[in-house]
N, C-alpha and C positions, 0 to 999 in steps of 0.2 A: 546514462539513460534516466534513471530515477535518483533523486536526491532526497535526503531526509534531514530535518533539523536535528540538533543535538537533543532537544526535548523528545522528539519522536523516537530517536534511536535508544535513548535511555528507557523510555516506556516499554519498547519492544524487548529490550534486554531484561527488564524487570519481569515482564510476562513470562519470558522463557525460564528465568530462574525460579519464579514462583511455582511454575507447573512442573519443574524438574524434568524438562524435556532433554532428549539426547543432545550431544555436542554438535551433531550435524544439523540440528534444528535451525530453522530460519523463518522469515516472514514471506508468505506468499502474497504477492501483489497481483491482482487480476482485474481485468475489465470484462464485465459480463453484460450480455444483452439484457435490457430491462430498465427499470427505474422510470421516473416520470419524464425524462428527457431522451431516452433511447439507450443509454449505456449507464452502468453503475460500477463503482469500484468495489472490490472485495479484498479484505485482508484476513489472513488466517495464519496462525503459528502451526508449522508442520514439522514433522520429524526429519524430513529430508526432501531433496528435490525429486522431480519426476525425470525420466530419461531425456526428454526433449527440452527441459527448462534451460533458460539462461540463468546463470548463478552470478550474482553481483555481490560485492562486499561494500556495504555503505555504512560508514561510521562504526565499523566493528560488528555490523549485523549482516548475516547472510540473507540475501533477498532472492527469491525464486520467482521467475517470470516465464509464463508459457508463451509459445510463439504467437498466438492470436493476440494476447494482451500487449506484447512488446510493441506492436505498431501504434498503439494508442498512448503509451507511457513515456515516450521520448520527451524529456524536459520536465516531467512532473515532479513537483516537490511535495513531500508528505510532511505534515506537521502534527503536533499534538497540542491542543488548546484546552484551557479550562476557563470558563466564564460563569456568570450567573445563570446562563441558559443551559449549562451542562458542560460536559467534557467529552473529548473524543478526537479521533484523527480527522484531519482535513487535507484536501488535495488542491494544489494549484497547478492547473494544466494550461500551458500557453497555447495548445492546439484546440482547446475547447471553444466552440463558437457560441455556446449557450449552456445554461444550467438551470437549476431550480433551487428553491429555498432549502431543500434537505441537505445540500452541500455534498452529496455523494453521487449525484446523477448529472450527466452531461451529454452534450451534443457535439459532434465534430463535423 
C-alpha cells in the first residue's frame, strides 16, 4: 500500500527515538478532507494504533492507516527531502489527478 524511501524511514525513526516514544509507536499516515485541492495528507507519530487501523511495516517503521485513508493511499510513496526551499516529507500519489504548490494537497 504505502512505501517510504530510506531517507523518510530514517527520519521517522529519528523522530521516534528523539521523543522517547513507546516501542509500539509508529507513523500515522492519514488523508483528511481539506487543503486547497480537496484532500490533504497528515503525518503524526503516535504511541500505538487504533482498533480499526491497518498496521504496516515499512522499512522497519510501523505505519498506521485508518480505513478512510486506506482507499486514497494505495501506491503512495513518502519521501523526505531537503533543499534550499526547506525540508519535509513529500508524497507521490499515482492516483492523484491534481495537486497544488504546497505539495501536501491533492485531488482524486
